[in-house]
Structure formats: structure tokens, C-alpha cells
N, C-alpha and C positions, 0 to 999 in steps of 0.2 A: 583477692582474697590470702590472708596468711593460712600456712597449713603447719601442723605440729609434726616434728620428726623425732624420732628417738634415736638410742642408742643401737637399735637391730636394724637389719635391712635384709630383702630377700625372703628365701624360704624362713630363717629362723623369726623373723617377724611375722610371718603369716602364719607360723604354727602357733606361736605363742599368743597372737590376737584369736585365734580360733579357739584355743584352749581357755584363755580368759573370758571369751563371749558366751562359750558353753557353761563356764562355772557361774557367771552373772546370771543367765537363765536360769540355772538350778537356784541359786539363793534368791531372785526375785519371786520365783513361785513358791519356796520353801516359806518364805514371809508370808506370802497370801494364804496358803495354805495353814499353816499355823495360825493365822487371824482367823480365818473361816471355822476352824475346829474350835478356837478358843471361843468364838461367840456363840457356837450351836452346840457346846459341850453340856452334857448332863450326866448324873449318875453319882453314886454315894463317895466316890473320889474326885469330885468337880474342882474342889479348891486345889490341891496342890497340882493337879493337871493343868488346870486353868492359869497358875502361875506359872508353870514351866513351858507352856505354850509362849507365854510372854517373853521367857527367855529365848526361845528357839527365834521369835520374831526378831528380837535384839540383836541377837548374833548374826542373822542373815543379813539384816539391814545394815550392820557395821561392816561386814565383810563384803556385800555388795558394792557398797561405795567405795571401799579401797581397790576392789578388783576393776571398777570402772575407771577409776583414776588412774591406776596402773595401765590400763588400755591406752588412755589419752596419752600419758607420758611416753608410750610406745609408738604414739602417732596412728593409732586405732582408734575406730569410732565405736565405743560400747552402745548396744542398742537394747535398752530396757522397756522398749514400747510394749504396751499389753498385747498388740497382735503379735508382735514377735515373740513374745514370753508364751502366747497360746499355741502358735505354730511349731516352735522349738521344743518345749519342754518333754523331759521325760520322765516326769514324777507322775506318779499315780495322783488320780484325784479323789478327794474324799465325797461320799455322798452328799446330796444336799439334806436340809431339814436337820432334826436334832440328832445328835452323834453321842452314842452311849460311849462312857469313858472307856471301856475296855476296848470297844473298837478304835477310838481315836488312839490308844496306845498302841494296838497293833499296826494300825495304819501309819503312826509316825515312826515306829520301830522300823518298819519296811522301807519308808521314804529315806530316812536318816540311812539305812544300810545301802541303799541305791545311790545315794549322792557319795557316801563314804568310799565306793568302789569306784566311782568314776573318779573322785578326786586324786586316788592312788594313780591311776591310770595318766591323770594330768600332771601330778607329780614327775613321774617316769618320763613323760613326753617333753617337758621342760627341762630335763636336768643337764643337757649339754648347752640349750638354745638359750635360756635365760636363768640362771640363779636367782635373780631378784625376784622374778616372778615366781619361780619355784618355792622361795620362802614364803609368799604369800599364801601359796597354795596349801604349803604344809600348816600355815597356821590355821587356816578355813577347815583342814582335815582335822586338826586336833579338835576343834569345837564341836564339829560336827560328830567325830566319834564320841566324844564326852556324852552330848546329848543322846546318840543313838544307846550307849551303855544306860543311861540313867531312864530312858523310856523301856528298853528291854528288861531290865530289872523288875519293871512293874508288871510285866505280862504274868 
């Protein structure tokens, strides 16, 4: 069986692969959480929040594909299986059932804040190991920070 090798080796490859995998977990779970909230949202601000949750889902899906493909390009295997996400996620989970719009705004603000903080740690961790992966992480952080600001402004 053929294997994929990339430009990094040893500790650098392992460090970057770990950072990309943890980012993938955040993004996959973010997409699931945003859709769960999207489907169960109620309240007087339903429409704009409903649409914003679709924006979050789209950005998470777009970035998770880019992050997973970067992992493969480095010779690492991304793992986006449901069991892996459930076991590895650090994201707070929304309640089941109907979700009041104010609660969704608060939950999404907190979730995006937690991802943003981890993204900055990951950007720092890849500074010397892999500038290309770091650049991708910066793009993720930019979009996460924008959505964080937009949800935070609705509190």
C-alpha cells in the first residue's frame, strides 16, 4: 500500500498533525452544534440568528476540509469520525429541545470564544514548525473571531 509523505518530519510533523487534528475536531463539532441550534431555535430574533448559524456551519465545513486536506498533505491521517469527535471535543454542548434565541447567542458566544483562544495557541505552536499550516490556522481564527464578535454584539 502506498503512503503519503509530506515536507515535515519527526517532531515538527507530529506537532503540526496534532494541532491540525484538534482544529478539525473543533470545526466538525462547531458545524454540528451550529446546525443543532439552527434546527431548534425559537424566539423573537429567530430569523437573523437562524441565518447566522448557517454562516457558522458553512465556515466550519469549509475550514475543516482545508485543515483535513493539509493533514493529508503532511502525511497524517485526519480523523473526523463521530466517535472521535465525541471523545475529543472540548466544546460545550447545547441543551436538547427548543433553544431560546438569547441562550443560543450566549452559548455560541462562549463556544466561539473557546475556539478562538485555542486557535491562537495553535498559531503560536506552529510558528516555527510549519508556516503553511499556520497560515491556514490564521484564516480559521479570523473567521471564528468575526463570528464571535457578531454573536457577542447580540448579547
